[in-house]
Structures are given as structure tokens and as C-alpha cells.
C-alpha positions, 0 to 999 in steps of 0.5 A, a space after each residue: 394937775 387934772 385931779 381935783 379940777 373940774 374939766 367938762 365930761 368927755 360924754 357931755 356934748 354927745 348927750 346934751 345933744 343927742 348924739 350918744 346912742 345907747 343899745 335900743 338906738 344901734 340897731 343895724 339896718 338888716 336886724 332879725 327882732 326878738 321878742 323874750 317871752 316870760 312864763 307868766 308864772 310864780 311857781 308851776 310846772 311846764 307840761 307841755 309846749 307847742 310853738 306849732 303856731 308860733 313858727 308857722 307865723 308871718 315873718 318868723 324865723 326860729 323860736 329859742 328855748 331851753 333845748 338850744 342851751 348847752 348848760 342851762 343855767 347861770 347866776 352871778 355868785 350861785 348857778 341856782 337859775 335857769 336860762 329858760 323854762 323848758 321840758 328838756 332837762 338833760 341834766 345839762 343845769 344844776 337845777 330843775 329847769 321845767 319848774 317856773 319860780 318868777 313870773 319873769 323866769 324866760 320861756 322862749 325867744 321869738 325871732 322875726 323880721 320885724 318886732 310887730 310879727 315877733 310879739 304877735 307869733 309870741 302870743 301863739 305860744 300854748 304852755 300848759 302849767 300845772 300850778 305848784 303851791 306859792 310861798 310869796 314872802 318869808 313868813 310862809 317860807 320859813 316853814 319850808 312846807 313848800 321848797 322853792 328849790 326842791 334840790 335844797 333841804 330849807 328856803 334858808 339858804 345862807 346864813 350869817 352869824 355875829 357872836 361878840 362878848 356876851 349880849 345878855 350881859 350886854 342887855 343886863 347892863 343897859 339901863 335903856 334897851 330900845 327893841 322894834 321891828 322894821 320893815 323895809 321895802 322893795 324899790 324898782 330901779 327906774 333906769 332912763 334906759 330900759 334893757 335892749 341888746 344886739 347880738 352878732 357873730 364878728 369877724 373872729 367868729 366871736 359870739 358878740 352882744 352889745 348891750 349896757 351892763 356894769 361889768 363886760 367881763 362878768 357878763 362874758 363869763 356868764 355868757 361862756 358858761 351857759 354856751 359852754 365856750 371858752 370866754 376867748 369865743 365871746 365878746 361883750 361890749 357896752 354902748 352908752 348907758 342910761 343908768 344902772 344902779 345895780 339893776 344891770 349888774 345881773 343878766 338880762 338880755 345877754 344870755 339868751 341874745 348870745 343863744 339866739 344868735 348861735 342858733 341862728 348861725 346854725 341855722 345859717 342865718 347870717 343876721 344880727 338880731 336885736 331885743 329891747 324890752 319894753 317899761 313893763 318887761 323891764 319892771 317886771 323882769 329884772 330884780 329890785 332892792 330886797 324887802 326885808 323884816 329885821 327886828 332889833 334890840 339895843 341896850 345903853 347905859 343912862 349916860 349913852 355908852 352902847 352895851 349890846 346890840 341883837 339883831 335878827 335879819 330876814 331877807 327875801 331873796 325872792 326866786 333866785 339868789 342873784 346877789 341875795 348872798 352878798 346884799 346880806 353880808 353888808 346888811 348884816 354889818 351895817 345893822 349895828 352901825 358905826 360905833 363901838 359895840 362891845 356885845 353883840 348878837 346878830 343872826 342874819 338869813 336869805 331866804 328863797 320865795 316866790 317872789 322878784 328876786 332881790 339884787 343889787 341897788 344903790 347901797 347894796 344892803 346898806 340903806 336896809 341895815 343903816 335904817 334899822 341902826 340908825 333908828 334904834 340910835 335916834 330912839 335911844 337918844 330920844 329915851 335917854 334925852 341926849 343930843 343924837 349927835 352927841 349920843 353917837 359920837 360917845 361910841 362912834 368907831 375910830 382907829 383903835 376900834 375892833 369893829 363888829 367883826 373883831 378884826 379891826 378896821 382899815 386905817 383912816 376912820 372917819 366916823 367922828 370926822 362927819 359927826 363934827 362936822 354935822 353938829 357945827 352945821 345943824 346943830 341940834 338945838 339950832 332953830 329950825 329955818 323959815 320955810 316958803 308956803 306949803 301946798 301939799 295939795 296942788 290946789 290947796 294951800 295947807 293951813 299953818 296950824 296944820 304944819 309941823 316942822 323937824 330935824 332928823 340925824 343919820 350917820 353910816 359907813 359903807 364899804 368900798 370895793 367887793 367884800 367877804 374875800 371875793 376876788 378883787 382886781 382892776 386892770 388898766 392899760 395905757 400906751 405912750 406915743 411920741 417922737 423916739 427923741 421926745 423926754 414926753 409922750 404926745 400922745 396917750 391911749 387908755 383902755 379900760 373896761 370900766 362901765 360908765 353908769 351916768 356917774 362920770 367914771 370915763 372923765 375921771 379916769 382921763 383925768 387921772 391918766 392926764 395927772 399921772 402921765 403929766 399930759 393935757 386931757 385933749 391928748 389922752 384917746 380912750 376906749 372903754 368897755 369892751 372885752 376885746 380891747 380892755 382887762 377886766 375891770 370888775 363891776 361899776 358897784 360898791 362905791 369901788 370903781 373910781 377906787 380901783 380904776 385909778 390904782 389900776 391906772 397909776 400902776 399902767 402909767 408907771 409901767 408904760 413909763 418904765 418901758 419909754 425910759 428903756 427907748 419903746 416906742 410906743 411905750 406900753 404900760 399894763 397893771 393889774 391892781 389888787 388890794 389888801 385881800 378881805 376875808 369870809 366871816 367865821 361861820 360861827 362867830 362872824 370874826 374876819 376883815 370883810 372890807 379894806 376901806 370904807 366911806 363915812 357919811 352923815 346927814 341932817 334932815 329938815 322937814 315940814 309936815 302937813 299933819 292933816 294929810 300926811 304930806 311931807 316937803 323935805 326943805 333941807 339935806 346937808 349931806 356930809 362925806 369923807 371922801 379922801 380926795 375930790 377927784 372932779 367936785 362937779 361930778 361928786 356934787 352930782 353923785 351926791 344929789 343923784 343919790 339924794 334924790 333917788 333914796 328921797 323917792 325910795 323913802 317918800 314915795 316909790 311904792 312897789 306892790 308885789 303880791 302872790 309872786 306878781 308885781 302888781 303895778 309895772 309901769 312908771 304911771 303907777 310907780 311914783 319916782 320924784 319928779 323935779 317938783 318933788 325932791 328935797 328944797 335945798 341940799 348942801 354938801 359938805 365935802 371932807 378931805 381926810 385921804 385914805 392910805 390906800 385911795 388913788 390920790 387918796 380918793 375914797 369912793 362916795 357914790 352909795 354913801 348919801 343913799 344910806 342915811 337918808 330913810 331914818 334922817 327923815 323918819 327922825 325928823 318926822 319924829 321930831 316934828 310929830 311925836 310919831 316914830 315910822 319903822 317902814 316906808 315909803 312914807 307916802 301921805 296915807 302910811 303918815 296919816 294912818 300912823 298920826 291917826 294910830 298915835 292919837 288914838 
């Protein structure tokens, strides 16, 4: 059995030795170099554009503009974004293309013999702009006095509702009502590898783009749409990927590089072209975790039974949709928490602004919703004088619950399992452990009287797979090789498009093939992440890939075994796995079945805070996960620890400054992601295995789950230590001190 074991990661040696090559490494010797020019205008109409000096600059081969794009629009779920801003607006786009709505809208691509020449020439572009009124946040956008997209009637472009029972009556039945407003911040993905791509025409004259992303087939669809060609005329493949976290799910260089290579071919230039963003271009040029404002009310009886939930969610989508409509859906569901709620009134809105677009980021709306839901539950427990885990246990969803969307829940609900395990391992009445000396400033130890300790909890659930009726499937191909007279194959080939973004899915796939085909891992050869060789795997997102790819592998191996039994040598097996269908929510009531599977988690956080400086140290994190079945124990723990480290930055230090539509701190020297000395002192992973009835070997997804509950557990622990609630973060020392000072009068 390979599943459940800990074989060495198949990419480990190459990544440790440096042999692994990433898109920025794979520059052909004869490549031209490209620079993408941003508009640098949060809201302005292009009046004139002059490339004369650029085209005559040393080394310049061409300049690519809006006029070179057959269909000048793109978008993962809505075609609301131009590929290029330009003067040529001939109806080839559903969105006006002469207006920049974001400082990182693309104006042109300059191609030259080398990078220095391309950068120098791009600085010679002369663009004249008519500056237009700005709506920089949702508070100004809601008036609709200025429309981000003038072909719409409102900046509020996507709305969801839940109407369950009678929330007004539910609030009347409550003995205690908790009401508060929460501000959720942006977050930068800060992956190690910035965006890079190389494009060329392959031997079959296909437009080929080699880059890093999360879904090769969706990248291909987006490119084909803009080029107005059949997707089979486009090939996308991934080199090694140095992190993604949702930040590479949407387009960055894919389309513009495809358009560039097409123009070079039309000019008779038969050379590949390469582009590599700087860190500053990356931070300015890709989407962020959404900022949001949520006003929430929670009612409960004196014995801790929830009577009603009400919420208004305002999600800042930024200038373009990206995946905001899908992120809003997850936030919409999670703002009620993992609890039986008899009465609910929830309104959620995605709103366009002239700011950096929000998009997918690990958890996909879950962290924002959980911060609200779990903060409300922690406040309710405090108000009622109840053990915070006991309050959750009394209200936890189970297999008989109808859920917030009134359509029941997929079998195997694990909310109480994780709560019970958390209560056993980190009970609320247990003394906090002694912690090592605390230096809140590097040169000065904290005075003991200034140090306060606290413990906080959070519980949650997160969908596995695509939601709300979005088509969900995953394909796999396997080929059995061996002597015609043998009973079993001696070698197996796997062809799969799953994106390896660091999570270890390629190793997990090999494990699952080995287990299903009863063959050694060493006898499996695999080709990944290439539209020319593998079927559509779907995205490396939504905690779905191991679940979906595992089921596709099981089916493909079964088909190959049938062919082998029929005497085929080699024996080919292809399988397209489709899980149970999901549903869009009813627009008036929110009734529907949005998901086919969930993962469940609980966390307890112990921390120490220096009340004189505002510095926080997280001493211990207990992270409990119902994963269904462990595929690779070491990689699973790596997922959990990595998610906690990333959530730690989101909660404590990562402060993206966005003012008047511009990112003001676009460098890692200004944006503080945690280093090894900043992460929690101790992380304990407790793994529960209650097999999911749909999962391969019973497995559920887990990659996003540890992230979702971290921030509310930290703020609950901070309240336990200081008596002060924080309704926003990151909890930088200045923010903590400000709240402590305000609370003390």
C-alpha cells in the first residue's frame, strides 16, 4: 500500500539541489525579451498614445497593443476586463477598452533584443490621459455617482441573499444579541516565484505559452478566447511553480504573451519571447485577498442556543471581477459559521471600485467569513459565561442539519468531532503553559508585569471542490505496459494536468496510482501540467485537487485494467470523474445545495502579549483536522504548518497599504511576511480520519482549512489575555496599543 505512507517527494531532490527549473529560468538562448507596461492610472481615459520614440529605440522589435488583440477581453467568470487599454475600440470587447480602471491595467508590451533595451524603450511611450473621478473603496462606490463600469447601472454587480425562518422573531427570542462591525484587510500572496512566461510557436504551429499557474486548460481557454481561435491551436504548459495560493489562478502574462508571439509571427520573426516581472510589478500587477466590511448580529438564549444570525457583507471586488463572485459565495455561506441556525437574514454584495482587484487566495472567502462568525461566537460565549467550545458543541451542524441553505449537508459532517478533540487536548479550564522569555523588541526583554497570556478558539468548515453549480470534473489517463503474458503491468504511465504549486499533489498522484494499480512508485512515469498531453484536471484550488485527481486516477486505472484483461498491450485507461452536482442558490431565499463535500477544523491558540509595546508572540497552535484519510502524512503536516504560517502573517503583520487606488508599499521590504523567528513557537497537528464517502480512499481536502480559523482564534486569545476585542487586523503592535489604550480610557 502506497497511500498513507511517506515516500520521498518526487520533486524533492531537484528542488533541494536547484536542478528544478522555473519559468524565469527557462529562457531560450535566442529569446527576445518583453516588458509589460502598466497604465499607472486608477481611473483615466486614454486620449492619445504615441509609440514613435519607442519603436525607434535601440533593439526594439515591436510594440504590442490593443489593436493586436482579436477579442480584447478576458475574465475567469465574467468578461469584464480588457487585455490592453487602447484607443482602438471597435466593439471587439464587451467592456470599453479606452478607460483604465486599475493602476495595473496593461497598456502595451514592448519587445526588444534584451531586457534593458525593452525597459528603456517602454519609458519612451507617450500617453495622454483624461483623469476621471475615483471611487477608491466600497463606501464611495455604493452611491453609484461614479460607475467603475459605465455600461452597468451600479457598482454593486453581484448579490446573494439568505432568508431562513424569521430572523426578526429569532432576535426577539434571544436573551443576548451580539452586534458588531468587522473590517477585513487585503493580503498579498507573496509567492517566492514572481510571474514569468515564455511564448513560441511549436512544431504544430500552436501558440505555446510556458508559465506557472493553477489550471492549464483554463489558461488555454482564456488565451483562445482573446485570440479568437480554437483552443486546440493553443498549448499551455507549466514549468516548476514557486507558489500560487490562488494568486496564479487568474491571468497575468498568459494572454499578453500569446498575443505577442502571434504578432511576432505575423512580422516574420521566428523567435521565442520571454517576460519576467519584478517583485514590484508582481505586487502591483496581480489580485489580492479581498478586503471586506461585515456588519453582523448573533442572537442566542441564556443557555447558549443560537436563535438568529443577521449579516451584511460588502466585498471590495476592485476594478474587475476576477473570482469575486465565487469568493463572495463562500464568504456568504461561512459568515453563519458551522452551526445550526434556525433563522437567518444575510445580504452579501460584491462591489466594483477603482482599486486592486480581489481574487482567489487560500481559503477563498472562508477566512473573512470565519473571522466574523467565530468572533461573534467567542463574544457570545463571553457574554453568557459559557465555555467557548461548549457553546459551539451545543450548536454544531450534524448529518441531520438542514444547513444555512436549507438543503441538507453532504454525509459525514465532522464539526462535533473536531470540537470534542479540541476540548480534550486544549480545555478552556486548563492552565496555560509556562512560556520562554519574551523579547518584544530585539534588544530589550519585556518586563514580567507587562506580559499577559491568553487562549482562544475557533471552529470551521470549508468546501472541497467547485461550488454553486460551476461545472466540476477531473480527467486522468494511465497506460499499462508489460509483457503480453504477465498478469500485471511492469510499468505505468500517468498523464495528468494537475498543477504542482508546492502542495505535493504530483507525489500524491503517484502514490494513488501505485496503490490502485498495485505497482511500485519507482515503476511509474508521469507527465504533468501540459494541455498537449493531459485532459482537463480543473484548478489547483478549492482544496479539491487531491480529492478530484484521486478519483480520476481510480477510474483511469480501472479502465486500464479492463483493457489489460482484454489483452491490450499497452492498455490505455481514460476517466473523467464528476462528483455530485451542486446548485446555484435561489436569488431570493438562498436555498440550494452549494457543495458536495466539506472539510472540518478546530484550532486553539495560546499567546503572550506585551501590553506595554503591543507585541504578540503565539506560543502554541493546536490545529485539528478531519481529513477523511491521510494520503501522505508528512506532506499533510506541511500543508497545515504552512497554512498556519501564512495565516499568521495575515493576522499579525501583513499590512497592504492601498490609497486612492494605488498600492503604496509594493516591495517585500515594506510588506512584512513572517520569517522563521516570527511564526508560532509550537504547532501541534491532530489528524482525525473519518472517511468521506465520496473521497478517494475516503480522503477530504485540507490545504485551506488551517488558514480559515486562525485569525479569530488569535483575537479570542488576545481578548482572553487583555479583555479587549479586536474587530480588525493585522494586529501590528501599533494597532494593539491603540485598542488597549482606547479600552483603558
